[in-house]
N, CA and C atoms as an extended XYZ file, in Angstrom:
234
Properties=species:S:1:pos:R:3:atomname:S:1:resname:S:1:resid:I:1 pbc="F F F"
N        30.057      -29.468      -12.369 N   MET     1
C        29.640      -28.696      -11.222 CA  MET     1
C        28.348      -27.956      -11.557 C   MET     1
N        27.389      -28.111      -10.706 N   GLU     2
C        26.081      -27.497      -10.942 CA  GLU     2
C        26.041      -26.090      -10.354 C   GLU     2
N        25.520      -25.174      -11.127 N   LYS     3
C        25.416      -23.788      -10.671 CA  LYS     3
C        24.152      -23.628       -9.836 C   LYS     3
N        24.289      -23.032       -8.663 N   LYS     4
C        23.148      -22.834       -7.774 CA  LYS     4
C        22.540      -21.453       -8.035 C   LYS     4
N        21.227      -21.432       -8.161 N   ASN     5
C        20.524      -20.180       -8.418 CA  ASN     5
C        20.119      -19.572       -7.071 C   ASN     5
N        20.798      -18.522       -6.648 N   ASN     6
C        20.513      -17.872       -5.368 CA  ASN     6
C        19.738      -16.581       -5.588 C   ASN     6
N        18.534      -16.706       -6.100 N   VAL     7
C        17.688      -15.547       -6.331 CA  VAL     7
C        16.908      -15.274       -5.048 C   VAL     7
N        16.984      -14.062       -4.566 N   LEU     8
C        16.327      -13.726       -3.308 CA  LEU     8
C        14.817      -13.629       -3.479 C   LEU     8
N        14.371      -12.957       -4.530 N   PHE     9
C        12.941      -12.806       -4.795 CA  PHE     9
C        12.620      -13.360       -6.172 C   PHE     9
N        11.484      -14.024       -6.249 N   GLY    10
C        11.028      -14.549       -7.527 CA  GLY    10
C         9.983      -13.638       -8.147 C   GLY    10
N         9.423      -14.121       -9.240 N   ARG    11
C         8.419      -13.328       -9.960 CA  ARG    11
C         7.174      -13.102       -9.104 C   ARG    11
N         6.750      -14.135       -8.360 N   ASP    12
C         5.578      -13.996       -7.488 CA  ASP    12
C         5.807      -12.935       -6.410 C   ASP    12
N         7.026      -12.897       -5.856 N   ASN    13
C         7.335      -11.899       -4.841 CA  ASN    13
C         7.198      -10.480       -5.397 C   ASN    13
N         7.733      -10.279       -6.587 N   PHE    14
C         7.658       -8.951       -7.186 CA  PHE    14
C         6.216       -8.579       -7.544 C   PHE    14
N         5.427       -9.577       -7.944 N   MET    15
C         4.024       -9.304       -8.241 CA  MET    15
C         3.296       -8.855       -6.967 C   MET    15
N         3.522       -9.570       -5.847 N   TRP    16
C         2.886       -9.181       -4.583 CA  TRP    16
C         3.391       -7.826       -4.092 C   TRP    16
N         4.675       -7.526       -4.321 N   MET    17
C         5.201       -6.209       -3.941 CA  MET    17
C         4.527       -5.100       -4.734 C   MET    17
N         4.309       -5.339       -6.023 N   ALA    18
C         3.640       -4.335       -6.858 CA  ALA    18
C         2.192       -4.142       -6.406 C   ALA    18
N         1.507       -5.238       -6.072 N   ILE    19
C         0.126       -5.133       -5.585 CA  ILE    19
C         0.092       -4.340       -4.285 C   ILE    19
N         1.011       -4.622       -3.377 N   GLY    20
C         1.081       -3.884       -2.118 CA  GLY    20
C         1.350       -2.406       -2.331 C   GLY    20
N         2.234       -2.090       -3.261 N   ALA    21
C         2.539       -0.684       -3.550 CA  ALA    21
C         1.321        0.036       -4.118 C   ALA    21
N         0.571       -0.639       -4.971 N   VAL    22
C        -0.634       -0.031       -5.545 CA  VAL    22
C        -1.679        0.217       -4.452 C   VAL    22
N        -1.826       -0.725       -3.528 N   VAL    23
C        -2.795       -0.552       -2.436 CA  VAL    23
C        -2.372        0.608       -1.529 C   VAL    23
N        -1.070        0.718       -1.228 N   ILE    24
C        -0.576        1.829       -0.415 CA  ILE    24
C        -0.821        3.161       -1.123 C   ILE    24
N        -0.500        3.225       -2.395 N   LEU    25
C        -0.711        4.467       -3.146 CA  LEU    25
C        -2.191        4.830       -3.233 C   LEU    25
N        -3.063        3.832       -3.355 N   ALA    26
C        -4.500        4.109       -3.364 CA  ALA    26
C        -4.943        4.675       -2.017 C   ALA    26
N        -4.401        4.134       -0.919 N   GLY    27
C        -4.719        4.662        0.407 CA  GLY    27
C        -4.243        6.097        0.584 C   GLY    27
N        -3.049        6.393        0.099 N   ILE    28
C        -2.534        7.762        0.181 CA  ILE    28
C        -3.383        8.693       -0.674 C   ILE    28
N        -3.789        8.226       -1.851 N   PHE    29
C        -4.640        9.033       -2.730 CA  PHE    29
C        -5.987        9.323       -2.064 C   PHE    29
N        -6.559        8.325       -1.387 N   LEU    30
C        -7.837        8.531       -0.692 CA  LEU    30
C        -7.698        9.486        0.488 C   LEU    30
N        -6.518        9.522        1.100 N   MET    31
C        -6.313       10.383        2.257 CA  MET    31
C        -6.046       11.837        1.850 C   MET    31
N        -5.652       12.061        0.629 N   ALA    32
C        -5.289       13.402        0.176 CA  ALA    32
C        -6.525       14.288        0.037 C   ALA    32
N        -6.302       15.569        0.007 N   GLY    33
C        -7.382       16.535       -0.223 CA  GLY    33
C        -7.853       17.185        1.057 C   GLY    33
N        -9.045       17.703        1.022 N   GLY    34
C        -9.629       18.351        2.186 CA  GLY    34
C        -9.383       19.840        2.250 C   GLY    34
N        -8.850       20.403        1.173 N   LYS    35
C        -8.584       21.833        1.155 CA  LYS    35
C        -9.890       22.586        0.948 C   LYS    35
N       -10.071       23.601        1.747 N   SER    36
C       -11.272       24.416        1.646 CA  SER    36
C       -11.046       25.554        0.656 C   SER    36
N       -12.097       25.960       -0.029 N   ALA    37
C       -11.987       27.076       -0.974 CA  ALA    37
C       -11.699       28.382       -0.226 C   ALA    37
N       -12.280       28.529        0.948 N   ASP    38
C       -12.060       29.712        1.781 CA  ASP    38
C       -11.282       29.289        3.021 C   ASP    38
N       -10.047       29.808        3.218 N   PRO    39
C        -9.242       29.378        4.365 CA  PRO    39
C        -9.810       29.820        5.722 C   PRO    39
N       -10.777       30.733        5.717 N   ASN    40
C       -11.366       31.194        6.977 CA  ASN    40
C       -12.508       30.298        7.460 C   ASN    40
N       -12.946       29.381        6.598 N   ILE    41
C       -14.059       28.492        6.952 CA  ILE    41
C       -13.515       27.077        7.108 C   ILE    41
N       -13.787       26.479        8.271 N   PHE    42
C       -13.367       25.097        8.535 CA  PHE    42
C       -14.538       24.166        8.280 C   PHE    42
N       -14.358       23.252        7.341 N   SER    43
C       -15.406       22.294        7.015 CA  SER    43
C       -14.985       20.929        7.549 C   SER    43
N       -15.554       20.535        8.678 N   ASP    44
C       -15.171       19.260        9.273 CA  ASP    44
C       -15.676       18.072        8.458 C   ASP    44
N       -16.680       18.257        7.612 N   ASN    45
C       -17.147       17.167        6.746 CA  ASN    45
C       -16.087       16.772        5.730 C   ASN    45
N       -15.292       17.726        5.271 N   GLU    46
C       -14.234       17.429        4.310 CA  GLU    46
C       -13.022       16.801        4.989 C   GLU    46
N       -12.655       17.312        6.142 N   VAL    47
C       -11.447       16.843        6.812 CA  VAL    47
C       -11.678       15.514        7.512 C   VAL    47
N       -12.782       15.371        8.211 N   TYR    48
C       -13.045       14.185        9.019 CA  TYR    48
C       -14.045       13.243        8.348 C   TYR    48
N       -13.887       13.018        7.082 N   SER    49
C       -14.799       12.109        6.382 CA  SER    49
C       -14.386       10.656        6.650 C   SER    49
N       -15.305        9.742        6.441 N   VAL    50
C       -15.043        8.315        6.657 CA  VAL    50
C       -13.936        7.841        5.730 C   VAL    50
N       -13.905        8.380        4.536 N   ARG    51
C       -12.883        7.989        3.563 CA  ARG    51
C       -11.480        8.300        4.078 C   ARG    51
N       -11.292        9.490        4.653 N   ARG    52
C        -9.959        9.903        5.108 CA  ARG    52
C        -9.584        9.339        6.464 C   ARG    52
N       -10.545        9.152        7.345 N   ILE    53
C       -10.249        8.725        8.709 CA  ILE    53
C       -10.246        7.202        8.853 C   ILE    53
N       -11.030        6.485        8.062 N   THR    54
C       -11.164        5.041        8.255 CA  THR    54
C       -10.641        4.239        7.078 C   THR    54
N       -11.138        4.495        5.896 N   ILE    55
C       -10.828        3.653        4.736 CA  ILE    55
C        -9.365        3.796        4.306 C   ILE    55
N        -8.862        5.020        4.205 N   ALA    56
C        -7.494        5.235        3.734 CA  ALA    56
C        -6.448        4.607        4.664 C   ALA    56
N        -6.516        4.809        5.983 N   PRO    57
C        -5.519        4.142        6.843 CA  PRO    57
C        -5.601        2.619        6.801 C   PRO    57
N        -6.813        2.071        6.682 N   ILE    58
C        -6.955        0.613        6.583 CA  ILE    58
C        -6.296        0.116        5.300 C   ILE    58
N        -6.459        0.852        4.211 N   MET    59
C        -5.835        0.446        2.943 CA  MET    59
C        -4.313        0.526        3.030 C   MET    59
N        -3.788        1.549        3.697 N   ILE    60
C        -2.338        1.679        3.836 CA  ILE    60
C        -1.781        0.536        4.679 C   ILE    60
N        -2.440        0.202        5.777 N   ILE    61
C        -1.990       -0.907        6.620 CA  ILE    61
C        -2.104       -2.228        5.864 C   ILE    61
N        -3.179       -2.406        5.106 N   LEU    62
C        -3.335       -3.613        4.296 CA  LEU    62
C        -2.211       -3.715        3.262 C   LEU    62
N        -1.860       -2.594        2.651 N   GLY    63
C        -0.758       -2.585        1.690 CA  GLY    63
C         0.572       -2.941        2.336 C   GLY    63
N         0.799       -2.445        3.555 N   LEU    64
C         2.025       -2.789        4.263 CA  LEU    64
C         2.056       -4.273        4.627 C   LEU    64
N         0.913       -4.833        5.005 N   LEU    65
C         0.854       -6.267        5.294 CA  LEU    65
C         1.112       -7.100        4.039 C   LEU    65
N         0.620       -6.631        2.902 N   ILE    66
C         0.898       -7.320        1.636 CA  ILE    66
C         2.393       -7.269        1.328 C   ILE    66
N         3.018       -6.138        1.606 N   GLU    67
C         4.466       -6.014        1.384 CA  GLU    67
C         5.245       -6.971        2.278 C   GLU    67
N         4.846       -7.099        3.535 N   VAL    68
C         5.514       -8.037        4.439 CA  VAL    68
C         5.341       -9.462        3.924 C   VAL    68
N         4.145       -9.802        3.476 N   TYR    69
C         3.902      -11.131        2.901 CA  TYR    69
C         4.789      -11.358        1.680 C   TYR    69
N         4.910      -10.346        0.829 N   ALA    70
C         5.710      -10.489       -0.395 CA  ALA    70
C         7.186      -10.712       -0.063 C   ALA    70
N         7.665      -10.074        0.992 N   ILE    71
C         9.069      -10.236        1.372 CA  ILE    71
C         9.302      -11.599        2.018 C   ILE    71
N         8.369      -12.039        2.853 N   MET    72
C         8.556      -13.300        3.581 CA  MET    72
C         8.213      -14.551        2.758 C   MET    72
N         7.498      -14.389        1.650 N   LYS    73
C         7.074      -15.529        0.844 CA  LYS    73
C         8.294      -16.231        0.255 C   LYS    73
N         8.327      -17.528        0.404 N   LYS    74
C         9.439      -18.312       -0.145 CA  LYS    74
C         9.291      -18.424       -1.657 C   LYS    74
N        10.421      -18.380       -2.334 N   THR    75
C        10.396      -18.567       -3.781 CA  THR    75
C        10.278      -20.051       -4.094 C   THR    75
N         9.679      -20.347       -5.227 N   LYS    76
C         9.539      -21.738       -5.646 CA  LYS    76
C        10.886      -22.265       -6.097 C   LYS    76
N        11.293      -23.396       -5.539 N   SER    77
C        12.574      -23.970       -5.949 CA  SER    77
C        12.381      -24.834       -7.185 C   SER    77
N        13.364      -24.771       -8.042 N   ALA    78
C        13.283      -25.504       -9.312 CA  ALA    78
C        13.580      -26.982       -9.122 C   ALA    78
């Protein structure tokens, strides 16, 4: 009787999941910050920068798409 290997995720899936997690964390890291030294002064250049408003959300969405790809990717059958 042959034993069937029912592995849900393979090594490639876990590699893509790790890449997606790193991209998401990089997006969150880029979005962080914006604290002003003086709380009475509002600096819109720090809060509404291109990095925080455009690049970081795109990276987070890209990371989520990579995660979906990693989950849906079929494992290689032996």
